C-alpha positions in Angstrom: -29.6 14.3 -7.1 -28.0 17.2 -8.9 -25.3 16.2 -11.4 -22.6 17.8 -13.5 -22.9 17.7 -17.3 -21.7 14.4 -18.8 -18.5 15.1 -20.7 -17.5 13.7 -24.1 -14.4 11.5 -24.0 -11.8 10.7 -26.5 -9.0 8.1 -27.0 -5.6 9.5 -25.8 -2.2 8.0 -26.2 -0.4 8.0 -22.8 3.0 6.8 -21.7 4.3 4.7 -24.5 1.1 4.2 -26.5 -1.4 2.9 -23.9 -4.9 3.8 -25.0 -7.1 5.3 -22.3 -10.3 7.2 -21.9 -9.7 10.7 -20.7 -11.8 13.9 -20.8 -10.9 16.7 -23.2 -10.1 18.9 -20.2 -7.5 16.5 -18.9 -4.6 18.3 -20.4 -5.2 21.4 -18.3 -5.6 22.2 -14.7 -9.1 23.3 -13.8 -10.4 25.6 -11.1 -7.0 27.2 -10.4 -6.8 30.6 -9.0 -5.5 33.0 -6.3 -2.1 34.0 -5.2 -0.7 36.3 -2.6 -1.3 36.2 1.1 -3.5 39.3 1.7 -7.1 38.3 2.4 -6.6 34.6 3.0 -8.9 33.1 5.6 -9.5 29.7 7.0 -12.6 28.1 8.6 -12.7 24.7 10.3 -15.7 22.4 10.8 -16.7 19.0 12.1 -19.8 16.8 12.2 -20.8 13.6 13.9 -21.5 10.8 11.3 -21.9 7.9 13.7 -24.4 5.3 12.3 -27.4 4.1 14.3 -27.5 0.6 15.8 -28.5 -1.9 13.1 -27.0 0.1 10.2 -24.8 -1.9 7.8 -21.1 -1.7 8.2 -18.5 -2.0 5.4 -21.4 -2.2 2.9 -23.0 -5.2 4.6 -19.9 -7.4 4.4 -19.6 -7.7 8.1 -22.0 -7.6 11.1 -24.2 -4.5 11.3 -23.7 -2.0 14.1 -24.5 -3.4 17.5 -22.7 -0.9 19.7 -20.6 2.3 19.4 -17.2 2.1 20.9 -16.3 5.6 19.8 -18.0 8.1 17.4 -17.3 8.6 13.7 -16.6 12.1 12.6 -16.1 14.3 9.6 -13.5 17.1 10.0 -12.4 19.6 7.5 -11.4 23.1 6.6 -12.2 25.8 4.0 -9.7 28.2 2.6 -11.1 31.6 1.5 -9.5 34.4 -0.5 -7.7 32.4 -3.2 -10.4 32.3 -5.8 -13.5 30.3 -5.1 -13.4 28.6 -1.7 -11.4 25.3 -1.4 -12.5 22.5 0.9 -10.5 19.5 2.3 -12.4 17.1 4.5 -11.7 13.6 6.0 -14.5 11.3 7.2 -14.4 8.2 9.3 -16.3 6.0 6.8 -15.2 3.1 4.8 -16.0 4.7 1.5 -18.3 7.0 -0.5 -18.5 5.9 -4.1 -19.6 7.1 -7.6 -22.6 9.4 -7.8 -22.8 9.6 -4.0 -19.2 11.0 -3.8 -20.2 13.7 -6.3 -23.4 14.4 -4.4 -21.5 15.0 -1.2 -19.1 17.3 -2.9 -21.9 19.2 -4.5 -23.7 19.6 -1.2 -20.6 21.0 0.5 -19.8 23.2 -2.5 -23.3 24.8 -2.4 -22.9 25.4 1.3 -19.6 27.3 1.1 -20.2 28.9 -2.3 -17.8 27.0 -4.5 -17.8 24.3 -7.2 -17.5 20.5 -6.5 -14.1 20.2 -8.2 -12.7 22.4 -5.4 -13.9 20.0 -2.7 -11.7 17.1 -1.7 -13.7 14.5 0.3 -11.4 11.7 1.6 -12.5 8.7 3.6 -10.2 7.4 6.3 -11.5 3.8 5.4 -12.1 2.2 8.8 -14.3 -0.9 8.3 -16.6 -0.7 11.3 -18.2 2.2 9.5 -20.6 2.9 6.6 -19.8 2.2 3.0 -22.0 4.0 0.5 -22.9 3.2 -3.1 -26.6 3.7 -3.8 -26.5 2.0 -7.2 -25.0 -1.1 -5.6 -27.6 -1.0 -2.9 -30.4 -0.9 -5.6 -28.9 -3.9 -7.3 -28.6 -5.9 -4.0 -31.9 -5.0 -2.3 -34.0 -7.5 -4.4 -31.8 -10.3 -3.0 -32.2 -9.2 0.6 -28.9 -7.4 1.0 -28.3 -3.7 2.0 -25.3 -1.5 1.5 -26.5 1.5 3.5 -29.6 3.3 4.6 -30.3 6.1 2.0 -32.2 8.3 4.5 -29.4 8.2 7.0 -26.7 8.8 4.4 -28.5 11.7 3.0 -29.1 13.2 6.4 -25.3 12.9 7.2 -24.4 14.5 3.9 -26.7 17.4 4.7 -25.3 17.6 8.3 -21.8 17.8 7.0 -22.6 20.4 4.4 -24.4 22.6 7.0 -21.4 22.4 9.3 -19.1 23.5 6.5 -21.4 26.4 5.6 -21.8 27.5 9.1 -18.1 27.6 9.7 -17.6 30.5 7.3 -18.9 32.9 9.9 -16.0 32.2 12.2 -13.3 32.2 9.5 -9.9 33.6 10.7 -7.0 35.1 8.8 -4.7 32.5 7.4 -1.2 33.8 7.7 1.3 30.9 8.0 1.8 27.3 7.1 4.2 24.7 8.4 5.2 21.2 7.4 6.8 18.4 9.4 7.5 14.6 9.3 8.5 11.8 11.5 9.0 8.0 11.0 6.2 5.7 12.3 7.6 2.7 14.0 6.1 -0.8 13.8 2.7 -0.2 12.2 2.9 -0.5 8.4 3.9 -3.5 6.3 3.3 -4.3 2.7 0.5 -6.9 2.3 1.9 -8.5 -0.9 5.2 -9.9 0.4 4.8 -13.7 0.1 5.3 -14.7 -3.5 5.8 -18.1 -5.2 8.6 -19.0 -7.6 6.5 -17.6 -10.5 6.1 -14.2 -8.8 2.5 -14.7 -7.8 1.1 -13.5 -4.5 0.5 -16.6 -2.3 -1.2 -15.2 0.8 -2.0 -11.7 2.0 -0.7 -10.2 5.2 -4.0 -8.5 6.3 -4.8 -5.8 8.8 -4.3 -8.4 11.5 -2.2 -11.5 11.3 -1.3 -14.5 13.4 0.5 -16.4 10.7 4.1 -16.7 11.9 5.5 -17.1 8.3 3.9 -13.9 7.2 4.8 -11.9 10.3 8.4 -12.9 10.0 8.7 -11.5 6.4 10.1 -8.0 6.0 7.9 -4.9 6.0 8.4 -4.6 2.3 7.7 -1.5 0.3 6.0 1.2 2.5 6.2 4.9 3.1 7.5 5.0 6.7 6.9 8.8 7.2 3.9 10.4 8.8 3.6 13.9 7.4 1.9 16.9 9.0 0.8 20.1 7.5 -0.4 22.9 9.8 -2.2 26.2 9.2 -1.8 29.3 11.4 -3.6 32.5 12.1 -0.9 34.6 13.5 0.7 32.6 16.3 -2.3 30.4 16.7 -2.3 27.0 15.1 -5.8 26.5 13.6 -5.6 23.1 11.9 -3.1 20.3 11.6 -3.5 17.6 8.9 -1.7 14.3 9.6 -1.0 11.8 6.7 0.1 8.2 6.9 -0.2 5.3 4.5 -1.5 2.2 6.2 -4.9 0.5 6.3 -6.6 2.0 9.4 -7.9 -1.2 11.0 -6.6 -3.2 13.9 -9.7 -5.4 14.2 -13.2 -5.2 12.9 -16.3 -7.2 11.9 -18.1 -7.6 15.3 -20.6 -4.8 14.9 -18.6 -2.5 17.2 -18.5 1.0 15.5 -15.1 2.6 15.9 -12.7 5.0 14.3 -10.0 2.4 15.2 -6.4 3.2 16.1 -6.1 6.1 13.6 -9.2 7.9 14.9 -8.3 7.2 18.5 -4.8 8.7 18.0 -6.3 11.8 16.2 -8.8 12.2 19.0 -6.1 12.1 21.6 -4.3 14.9 19.9 -7.6 16.8 19.7 -8.1 16.5 23.4 -4.5 17.6 24.1 -4.7 20.5 21.7 -8.3 21.7 21.7 -7.6 25.0 20.1 -6.5 23.3 16.9 -8.6 21.1 14.6 -6.7 17.8 14.0 -7.4 15.9 10.8 -6.2 12.4 9.8 -5.9 11.2 6.2 -5.1 7.7 5.1 -2.5 7.8 2.4 -2.2 5.5 -0.6 -2.5 2.3 1.4 -4.2 -0.1 -1.0 -1.3 -2.6 -0.5 -0.3 -1.6 3.1 -1.6 -2.9 6.4 -0.7 -3.3 10.1 -0.7 -7.1 10.0 3.0 -7.6 10.7 2.6 -5.8 14.0 -1.0 -6.5 14.9 -2.6 -9.7 16.1 -6.1 -8.3 16.2 -6.4 -7.9 20.0 -7.6 -4.9 21.9 -4.2 -4.7 23.4 -2.7 -4.4 19.9 -5.1 -1.6 19.0 -3.8 0.3 22.1 -0.2 -0.2 20.9 -0.9 1.0 17.4 -2.8 4.0 18.8 0.2 4.9 20.9 2.7 4.5 18.1 0.7 6.7 15.7 0.1 9.3 18.4 3.8 9.4 19.1 4.6 10.0 15.4 2.1 12.8 15.3 3.8 14.5 18.2 7.2 14.1 16.7 6.1 15.5 13.4 4.5 18.5 15.1 7.8 19.1 16.9 9.4 19.8 13.5 6.8 22.4 12.4 8.3 25.8 11.6 5.6 28.2 10.5 6.4 30.4 7.6 4.3 33.2 6.0 1.9 31.8 3.4 2.5 33.6 0.1 0.6 31.6 -2.5 -2.4 29.2 -2.6 -3.5 27.3 -5.7 -5.8 24.4 -6.5 -5.4 22.1 -9.5 -7.4 19.2 -10.8 -7.4 16.5 -13.5 -10.5 14.5 -14.5 -10.0 10.8 -15.2 -12.2 7.9 -16.1 -10.3 4.6 -16.2 -12.0 1.8 -18.3 -13.4 -1.2 -16.4 -11.6 -4.6 -16.4 -13.0 -6.2 -19.6 -12.6 -9.8 -18.2 -15.9 -9.2 -16.2 -18.8 -8.8 -18.5 -22.2 -7.4 -17.4 -23.8 -10.8 -18.1 -21.3 -12.6 -15.9 -21.7 -10.1 -13.1 -25.5 -10.2 -13.1 -25.4 -13.9 -13.0 -23.0 -13.8 -10.0 -25.3 -11.2 -8.3 -28.3 -13.4 -8.7 -26.7 -16.7 -7.8 -27.9 -17.9 -4.3 -25.0 -20.3 -4.0 -22.6 -17.3 -3.9 -21.7 -15.6 -0.6 -23.0 -12.2 0.2 -19.5 -10.8 -0.3 -19.2 -12.2 -3.8 -22.6 -10.9 -4.8 -21.8 -7.5 -3.3 -18.6 -7.4 -5.3 -20.6 -8.1 -8.5 -23.0 -5.3 -7.6 -20.1 -2.9 -7.0 -18.4 -3.9 -10.3 -21.7 -3.3 -12.1 -22.0 0.1 -10.5 -18.5 1.0 -11.7 -19.4 -0.1 -15.3 -22.6 2.0 -15.1 -20.6 5.0 -13.9 -18.1 4.7 -16.8 -20.8 4.4 -19.3 -22.5 7.5 -17.9 -19.3 9.5 -18.4 -19.0 10.7 -14.8 -15.3 11.3 -14.2 -13.2 11.0 -11.1 -11.6 14.3 -9.9 -8.0 14.1 -8.8 -7.0 17.3 -7.0 -4.3 19.0 -5.1 -4.1 22.0 -2.9 -0.8 23.9 -3.2 0.5 26.1 -0.4 3.9 27.6 -1.5 6.2 24.6 -1.7 3.6 22.2 -0.1 1.1 20.1 -2.0 -1.8 18.2 -0.5 -2.6 15.5 -3.1 -6.1 13.9 -3.2 -6.3 10.5 -4.8 -9.3 8.1 -5.4 -10.0 4.7 -3.9 -7.5 2.2 -2.6 -4.5 3.5 -4.5 -1.3 1.5 -4.0 1.6 3.1 -2.1 3.6 3.3 -5.3 1.4 6.2 -6.5 2.2 8.1 -3.3 6.0 7.4 -3.7 5.7 8.4 -7.4 4.1 11.8 -6.4 7.0 12.5 -4.0 9.5 11.5 -6.7 8.2 13.7 -9.5 8.1 16.7 -7.2 11.4 16.4 -5.2 11.4 20.1 -4.4 8.0 20.0 -2.9 6.6 18.6 0.3 3.8 16.2 -0.9 1.3 14.8 1.5 -1.1 12.3 0.0 -4.6 11.4 1.0 -6.2 8.5 -0.9 -9.7 7.0 -0.5 -11.5 9.8 -2.2 -14.1 8.6 -4.7 -14.1 4.9 -4.0 -15.9 3.7 -7.2 -13.0 1.8 -8.8 -12.0 0.0 -5.5 -8.4 -1.1 -5.6 -5.9 0.7 -7.9 -2.8 -1.4 -8.3 0.1 -0.4 -10.4 0.5 -2.1 -13.8 3.4 -4.4 -12.7 1.2 -5.7 -9.8 -1.7 -7.0 -12.0 0.2 -10.2 -13.2 1.1 -11.1 -9.6 -2.6 -11.6 -8.7 -3.6 -11.7 -5.1 -6.7 -10.2 -3.3 -6.1 -6.6 -4.3 -5.9 -7.4 -8.0 -9.0 -9.6 -7.7 -11.1 -6.6 -6.5 -9.5 -4.0 -8.8 -12.3 -2.9 -11.1 -10.2 -1.1 -13.7 -8.1 -2.3 -16.6 -4.3 -2.1 -15.9 -4.2 1.1 -18.1 -5.4 2.8 -14.9 -1.7 3.1 -14.0 -1.0 5.2 -17.0 -4.1 7.3 -16.5 -3.5 8.0 -12.8 0.2 8.6 -13.3 -0.6 11.3 -15.8 -3.2 12.9 -13.5 -0.7 12.9 -10.6 1.9 14.6 -12.7 -0.6 17.0 -14.0 -2.0 18.2 -10.7 1.4 18.6 -9.2 2.5 20.6 -12.2 -0.4 22.8 -11.4 1.6 24.2 -8.4 3.7 26.2 -10.8 
């Protein structure tokens, strides 16, 4: 696999004196360029990434694929004429982690003639789908477990890159952009709403829930808005990107491959509006799920699909295309340190312990993979595509919704649409105040709490790159 040069890191003082590892380039936006509408073009692409029967799903945590309810896709667009090409892509997979995430961005970049830092690859994060980390797979194989099939994953990477490259021949003038929003009713609820007297999370309200006590609790902190950003070539709408922050699962774990309610809603819009490519991005939903309104039944999946589809339509109704004057791309590299309470020796012992469940051994392998990645110096790229007063923000992993709300708050004059679940290496990314509360999300957060300071600085930095 090709790789970028490993960068030297230094200790930086961030937000009140918190020490964190950041690259020397973190204080500047990288890969920016291009302003002015003349010569802008847009190309759209899609590729089928459905796994074969028998392939592991969700990294082997659940039953492997036994049937396909609906296909998994990658959909994306390329903007040309604003410096080197810029690519934004959503894929119906659980996650692409660490070196593999870079490898996918490198393959797409080669295909369209750009650099990997100008490619945003965001997973939608459905669970009846592949979850990719080759390093974790190497660690687990000796114990009889598999994360993903390397040959299949590589073939899908190359298929997607080829689709992106081939799309350039049909690129159209990009003349207008529009933004819209609508509230989503009865889907999202915060997962961390049941606390004890000490402020600790007692139980999680998951993607589906039948616990009357948890269901009765308020929605809690969410972002209720679905945001849509659309691109036009003259009067023709070419692509529409829909963003909403909620875990994208209604039910999963039976081996039935599906893009779930978010993919079904997107596909319905695609069928209704075939001349426009519709994309769906899961926002910062690390602590958000549909459990308050979802009992895990097929009927509930249908209701969630209908509610999300309705919000997409309402957001599109508010679109008012305006001439696109300026396109910019900005990035910040980050590399948050791992949680020091898990030592390599402890993790290797957990990985090798036959009394531990496959899930616990897989988590150990994933944690070790993250530690290896940090030691190698391979950063995470946080990026944003700026379109006049609109910013499309691309965050890593399972970022908490607070980061999305922060992004909107620090740029009140901009329309910020957030896609999380980019590079999934660090797993959950809670905010610093959430770490002492514990709970599932904190238990599978691979980074030290200083990640809050690091990611906050990166968010502010890439949004400042719009100027």
